[in-house]
C-alpha positions in Angstrom: 2.2 16.4 -22.3 -0.6 14.1 -23.4 -2.8 14.4 -26.4 -6.6 14.0 -26.3 -9.1 13.5 -29.1 -12.6 14.9 -28.9 -15.1 13.4 -31.3 -18.5 14.5 -32.4 -18.2 18.3 -31.9 -21.3 19.8 -33.5 -20.7 22.3 -36.4 -22.1 25.3 -34.5 -19.8 24.7 -31.5 -16.8 24.3 -33.9 -17.8 27.5 -35.7 -18.0 29.4 -32.3 -14.6 28.0 -31.2 -13.0 29.1 -34.4 -14.4 32.6 -34.2 -13.3 32.8 -30.6 -9.8 31.7 -31.5 -9.6 34.2 -34.3 -10.8 37.0 -32.0 -8.2 36.0 -29.3 -5.4 35.7 -31.9 -4.9 32.0 -31.3 -5.0 28.9 -33.3 -8.0 26.7 -32.8 -5.9 24.2 -30.9 -4.4 26.9 -28.6 -7.9 28.3 -27.9 -9.2 24.9 -26.9 -6.2 24.3 -24.7 -6.7 27.7 -23.1 -10.4 27.0 -22.4 -9.6 23.6 -21.0 -7.0 25.1 -18.7 -9.5 27.8 -17.5 -12.1 25.1 -16.9 -9.7 23.0 -14.9 -8.9 26.0 -12.7 -12.5 27.2 -12.4 -13.1 28.5 -8.9 -9.5 29.4 -8.3 -9.1 33.2 -8.2 -5.8 35.0 -8.4 -5.2 37.8 -5.8 -5.6 40.2 -8.7 -9.0 38.8 -9.6 -10.1 38.8 -5.9 -9.1 42.4 -5.6 -11.0 43.4 -8.7 -14.1 41.5 -7.5 -14.0 43.3 -4.1 -13.7 46.7 -5.8 -16.7 45.9 -7.9 -18.7 44.8 -4.9 -17.7 47.9 -2.9 -18.7 50.1 -5.9 -22.1 48.3 -6.2 -22.9 48.5 -2.5 -21.7 52.0 -2.0 -20.5 53.6 1.2 -21.4 51.7 4.4 -21.5 53.3 7.7 -21.9 51.4 10.9 -21.9 52.3 14.5 -20.3 49.2 16.0 -20.7 50.4 19.6 -24.5 50.6 19.0 -24.6 47.1 17.5 -22.7 45.7 20.5 -25.0 47.5 22.9 -28.0 46.1 21.0 -26.6 42.6 21.1 -25.9 42.8 24.8 -29.5 43.9 25.5 -30.9 40.8 24.0 
């Protein structure tokens, strides 16, 4: 693995990172590594995450009823 050095991190950001690391039970270095890994994988969802998101969408939308035959007839009549 390669090391990187990040310079000029402002004090407020460092304080927040330390608090987050403490909350998550990680060292500061492990927390920053975790955040970098998440950022690098941003946009990639696991099947479990997709399933959870779909459940939340279904719950938000509520039941949907649709008469597909009526929609097909309507489309043919155009």
